N, C-alpha and C positions, 0 to 999 in steps of 0.2 A: 595478503598472501594466504592462499588456501592450504589447509593442512591435509585435506582429502578431496578427491573428486566428488564426494557426496555433497559438498557445499556448492557445486556448480549445478544450479537448477535451470533446466531448459523449459520445463512445463510443470504446472502444478494445478490440481483441482481438489481442494480440500486436503485430505490426508494422502492422496495419490500424487506421487512426484516422479518426474522423469529427470534424473540427475546424471551427472557426468559418468558416474560409475556404471550405470546401466547402458548408456549410449556407447561408451568406449568398449565395454565388455562385449556387446553385441557386434560392434564394428570388428573387433578382433576375431570373433567367432566366424563372421562372414568372410573375412580375409583368409582365415585358415581353411574354411570349407571350399571357397572358390579357388584358392591356390592349390589345394590337394586335387580338386577336380581337373584343373587345367594341366597340372604336372602329370597326372596319371592317365589322361585320356588317350595318349598315344605312346604307350610303353612298348619298347622294342626288346626282343631277345637277341638281336644281332650284335656284332661287335661295334657297329656304328650306331651310337646312341646320342640323343639330344643332351645338351648341356644340363638342362633341368633334371633329366633322368639321372645323370651322373651325380649331381648334387644331392638328389633325393636318396639315391642308394648309399652315398657316403653318410648322410644323416641317419638313415635307418640302420645301417650296419653298425655305426658307432653307438647308437642307443641300445641295440641288441647286445653288443659286446659288454656294455656297462651293466645291463640287466643280468647277463650271464655271470659276470664277475661277482655280483652281489650274492649269487647262490641259487637263482631261479633256473631250473633245468630247461624249461621250454620258453625262451624269451619271446617267441612270436605270440605266445598266449597272452602276454602282459604288455606288449609294446603299444597296443591301442590305447590303453589307459595311461601308462607311464609316459609314453611318447607325447600324448596330448597335453599332459600336465606340463612337461618340459617346454614344448613349443609355445603353449599359451603364455607362460610366465616369461619366457625368453623374448617372444614377440612384443609383449607388453613393455619390456625394457627397451628394446630396440626402437620402438615407435616414439620414444620420448624425444627423439631428434626432430620430430614433426612439430612445428609451432602450434601451440594450442592444445596439443595432446597431453593428457595426464593419465598415467598408468592406472588401470582399475585395481592393480595389486597394491596401490597406495591407500586402499580402503579396507578397513577391517572386515567389512561384510563380504568382500570378494575373497580374501585370504581365509576367512572362516568357512566359506562355501567350499573352497578347494580342500581344506583340511577335513571337512565333513565327507567329501567324496572319498578321501583316503580312509576315513573311519568306517565307511560302508564297504569299501573295496576289500579291506583286510579280512573281515569275517566271510565275505562272499567267496574270495579265492580260497580261504582256509577251509570252509565247509565243503567247497567243491573238491578240494584235494583230499581231505581227511574224512569227510562225512560230518554230520551235525554232532554226533556223540564224541567223535575223536577231537573235534575242534573245541567243544565245550570242556572236555577233559583237560585240555591244556591250561585252562584257568586254575586248575587245582594243583598244578605243579609248582614247586616240588612237594608241597603238602596242602591240605585243605585250608590251613590257616592263611595261605597266601591269596585266597580267592578275592577278598576285598581289595588287597593291595594290587593285584593284577588288573582288576577293573579300574581302579583309580589311575594306574599307570596307562591304561588304554585311553582314558579320557584326557589325562594331563599331557600326553605326548601330542594329542590332536590339538589341544590349546597351544602347545609350544610351537607346532608347525605354523599355525595361523599368526601368532604374535611375532615370531621371528621374521617371517616374510613381510608382514605389514610394517614392522619397525624398520627394517633395512630399506625398504622401498620409500617409506615416508621420509626417513631421515635424509636419504640422498636427494630427494626433491627439495626439501627444506634448505639444505646446504647450498644447492645451486641457486635457489631463489635469493638467499641472503647475499651470496657473492655477486649476483647480478646487480644488487643495489649498491654494493661497496665498490667493486671493480668490474664494470660492465664489459671489459674488452679482453682481459687476459685470462683470469682464473676460471671463468665459466666454461671456456672451451676445454680446459684440462679436466675440470670437474665433471663435465658432461661425458667425456671419454671414460673417466673413472667410474661414473655412474652406470654406463653401459656394461663395463666389465663386472661391476658388482651385481648388476641385474642378472647377467649370465651365470655368475657363480651361484646366486640365490636359486635360479631355476634348476641348476644341477643339484644343489644340496636338497632342495625340496623333493625332486623326483627320486633321488637316490635314497633318501630317508623313507619315502613311500615304498620303494622296492625292498628295503631292508625289513620293514614291518610286514610286508606281504610274504617275503621269504621265510621269516620266522613263523608266520601263521601256517604256511603250507608245510613246514617241517615239523610242526607239532610241538614247538618249544616257545616259551615266552621270550620275547626279545630282550636282550640286555640293553641298558641305556647306551645310546650312541652319541658320541661327542663329535664336534667339528674336527678335532685332531684325528679321530679314528678314520673319518672320511678322507682327509688329506693324506694319511699314511697309506 
């Protein structure tokens, strides 16, 4: 039983490896890129629209509404980044129904990369909104003494994003693998469905937390700690 797709080696030459994490990550990116190209190639402004356009508009409208509810005033400005995060993590979870597929989010390297993207996006949008001086000044709030604590908070929440997503995705895969060896007919089906639901929830939580951090940076206030209970409420 593999704990991570990193252990699935397709090709190796010395220190260079082509493992499952890289292969499945690029496969998901190609699917998302090709899918977006196919869906948006014939968009219509008329009342008669294709099924895929209706589905796309529902997804985009839903993501924009969630971004706006978090507190970001112009959701269209952030939907490219936050929407991509959500769709990538959600698709990684949905594709687990394909035999032989292992979600790249089950690798700490992938979740760390996603968290680093958030770490870069937060100051990027913050500086764009407030200017460099205004954003850096937020690290001194409410007093100068809080500077090291605000920096530590910035780094620790990034680590928390990576570890939370990695832990939930890996644990779900492990539970299904264990149940397959014990009861190969009944429980794996139910656990697979539960795993899909858990994956969608994790995609939602990850993207919403990223939106919360960006909203706090663009408003010029340091973000308060956000718990899962706060998101659910």
